[in-house]
N, C-alpha and C positions, 0 to 999 in steps of 0.2 A: 417355628418355620420347619415343615416336614421338606424332608431334601425323595426326590423322585430316584436316585440311585446315591444310597447311604453307601458310608466311604468304606473298603476294606482296610485294616491294617493288618499287616501278615508277621508275626514274631519273628519269620525267617530262622534262617538256618545257624545255631553256633557255631562259630568256626573252629571245631576242636578237632578236624581232621580233612580228607576227602570227602564230597559231599559221594555219596551210594544210593543203591538202589533204591532203598528205604527211604531216604528223602526227597527222594523225589515224588514217590508213590503216593507217602504221608502227609509232606507237605507243597510239597512246588508243582506237583501238575494240579490239582484240587487244587491251591491260589490260582493258578493260569487261568485256569479253566471260568474262576468269576471275575476276570475282569473284561469278560460281556456282559456283566450284569453289574457291575459295580464298578466306581469309579475306586481308582487300587492303587496301594503304597505298598509299597518292598523296602525291606532294610537288612544290612547285615550287622548282627547282635555281634561283633563284633568285642567289647567291653565284656559282656558277660563269659566270653572265655576264658578269661586272666582268673577265675577261678579255680585251673585247672592247667590251664597254658603258663609253662615257664621258659619258653626259649623262645627270643624277638624272633628268631628268622621264621620257624615254626608258625609264630601265630602272625605275623606279614603272608606268608606264602597261601597259609589256610586262608583268609582272608580274599584274599584275590579270588584263592579257586572256587571259593564258595559265590563271590559275587559274580567269576565268568558264568559260571555253571547256570546262574538265572540266565542269565543273557540268552548262552547259545541252545536255551532250550525254550526258549521264546518269549522272553519279557522284553516287550520294547519298550526303552527307558524314555519314548517320543510320548508316549500315551500314559506314563505312570510314575509314582514318584519312587526313584530307586538312590538307598543313600546307602552310608555307613554308619552305625551306630553315634563311632565315635567321632564323627564330622558335626553334632549337633550337640551344643556344649548346653544350650536348654533343656536337655533330657536330664542331665547329673543333677542342674539346680533342683528342678522339679520333685526328683527323687528326694533330696533332702526334705524336701516341705511335707510330701506324702508322708516320708516313714515317722514325720514327726505325729502324725495323726494315724499310724498303725500301730496293732498290739503287737506286743510280742509273740503272746499265744494264737496268733493266726501265723505266725511265722515259723512256729513250733512245728504248726499241722502239716505243711509245707511238704511235698512229696520225697522233692530232692535229700531235704533237710534228714527226712523222716528215714531214707531210705540210707543216710551216709552210717547214723545213727544205729539199723538195724544190723550194715554191718559189722559194725564196730561189736555189737554183741554176739555177733556171731562169732568172730574170730575170739573170744572170750579178752579183750579189749577193756581193762577197767573203765576209765576215763571214755563217755562215749562220744563225747565232742571231739576227741582226737582227729587232728585233720581235717578240722572242719574252720574253713575262715567265715569272716565276717561276709564276704563276696558271695558264699554258696549261702549265707543264711538267712542273707538281707535280697539276694537273686530275685523273687517273688515282685519286691518292691517296682526293682528294676525295670523286671519285667511290666509292670503296671504302669507304669509310663511312659516306656513304648506303644504301649498303647494307647493310653489316654491324651498324651501331648499332641495326637495328631488328629485328633476327636472321631476317633473310631466308632462306627457304628457297630461293626459285625470284623469280626475273628476268625478263618477260618482254621483250626484247629483237627487234630486229630484224638481221638477219647482219651488219651493220657494225657495230655496236654491241655482239657477242659477247666480243669483248676486255676489254670494261671488268669483265665479270663473268667470266673469268676474271683479270684482273688482282685484282678481289675477295676469290677466289679463292686466289692464291697469298700477297696482303699476309699474308691470316687464316692462311695458313698456316705464312707465316713466325713471325706472334705466336705462334701454337700449337706452335712447335717451341720458340722462346724462355720462355714462358711457360707452356705449356698444364698441367703438375702444378697451375698453381694458379687459373686461367682460359682456356676457350678459346673462342675466337668459333667462329661457325657458321658453315660451307664452303656460300656459294651458287650453286646452278644457277641458265642459262641455259636460260628457253622460246623456242625462236625459233617463230614463226607460220609452218603451212605452206600450201599450196594460191595461189589470186590473194594473198592478202595478203603473200605474203613477197616477192612482188614486190619491187624497188624503182619507188617511184613516181615517174613523170615529169614532168619541168616541162614547159612552156610551148616552152622550145625542144631538149626531148627528153633531153635529161642529167638524170641526180635529178633530183628538187624538191627544192631549198634554197634555203634563204635568200642563200648566199653565191655564188650565181650567179645571184640575181634574177628567178629565172622562177617564181615561186610563184602557186597559186589560193589567196589570205587565205580562210576559211573562212566570214568572214560578211562577204565583199562585196557591197555591192549591185548588184541586179539587171544595171545599167547596165554597170557596173565587171566582172559578172563574164562578162557575154555577150562585153564585150570582149576579155577574157583568153581564154577559150575560144577565139574565131576566129579568136586570134592562136596557136593549140598549131599547132607546125610539122607539114607533111604533105608527101608526095613530089606529082609533077606528075601523075602516072596517070588520065588521064581519066575522066570518068565513065561511060560506056561501059566500061569495063577490067576485068577482075576484079581486086581487092586482096588483101593480106594483113593481115588486120586485126593479128596481131600485130607487123608494123612499126610502128604506128602510136598516138604518143602519146596519142591522144584516143581510141582505142579500148580504150588500157591503163586509162587514167582509169577511161570508161565502164562497164566492165566490175566496178568496185569500186564502182561506186555504184548502180548499174540491175537489175531485176532478172532473175535464170537468163535468162526466157525473154524480155527482152527483151533480155539480149545475147548471146541462141544466134540469135534472130533478125536482131539487124544483124549479126552473123558471115556468113551465110546469106546477105543481099543484099548485102555487100561484095564476100566470095568470087564471086559468080555474074556481079557487074557491073551497069554501070546507078543503081549508089548510089554519091553524090559523096563526096568525105570532110567537104564542106559540111553535107551531110543529118547525117551523122555527128555532127557539132559543133552542128549545132542542138539534137539526140536528147539529147546531154552534158549543155547546157547546160538545157535544161527538167528531165533527169532531178534534174540538184542543184540548180535555181530551187527548183521543188519542195520537198525537202527542205530546205534553208535557210531558209524564208518563214516559217517557224514557231521556229526557231532563232532567227534573228535578232532578235523578238522579248525574247526570252530573255535572249539575251546585251545585249544595249543595257539591261535592267533591273539586268543584274549589275554591270558596268563602272560605273552611275552611282554617284558619289562617296553615302557614307553607307548606301547598299543594304546587302541581309544578307550582301552575302561579306563582311564585314570579321568579324563576330560567326563567322562560320563557318568562318573562318580562325585565328580567335582559339582555337577550342573546337577546333578537331582540333594545333593548336599544343602544347596543355596535356597532350592523349592522345598525343601521338609522346616529349611528353618525358616520358611517363608509361614509355613504352616505352623510350627512349634513356637514360635514368638507371642503372637495374641492370646496362645495358652498360657504359656506363664504369667505374663504382663496381668492378664485377669487373676491367677491363684499369686501373686504381688502383691495386687491393690487388695484381692480378698483378705489376706493376711495381716495385713498393714502395713508393706514393706514401701509402697509405692501411692503415698496419703496426695 
């Protein structure tokens, strides 16, 4: 049966730290924009964080922070399915089933695993698998199940995350080849943002904004910290009076994602003409971000407080998600012969 509104499964944000501007531009905003076009499903990928988080207090705090962030930034739990991955036990049973039809060679080519081995090689570590746990190695299978168990048609991702969806499609294809006569998993497709949003958001050091680089700008940083972080964004030594290339500036790339088109155009002209320094750009960036964040900070603080409405929202979302997951797992169990 053809659906007029295919569902969207968002892989979410792995809660390994407080959400930052790069998370918003690369994942949250594009996904929220799709709610007008698709049926939407969102989740907090908390069990994925176990590959690296070993502090139970941080694990709980980061999970709550990410959930509060989505709602603060516009997710409507009445119109969407919003839940924690850890509340859906069906995910983990299906993960075992699909791991048994997934080739190790496919996992060897996963970006996260290859990156870990490359770091060991660069550091002269003899055992290239040193520090690699099986959670990290099997990460793509669990990510695939996150997508497949919700019957997702499309998955909005950044360019660097396309492999997750490709792996989900490959793994589903393997299952369908073996067991498709009895039950088939839906093959998902990736949706990649276009235009400005498709760029990688730079961090304060000019590299991709990433917790692993320690170069992020947290979404709800208080004004004093926000100003300090913005002022610390790397810039070249071009004199104030000289013309500048806006596109070479990390601060400008962030600015054009948050300022109005008119403000972006005006700032671009001023920089290219000369007479405007990087400091003026950073001041404008701070004012733009702080104006946007001021009302959001208050809502965020309400949600992360103990005993807030966030708990009930996640509990209700978990039940909705399990209603979707149960028939997929049941179909897979029948197909492999567990429930005959």
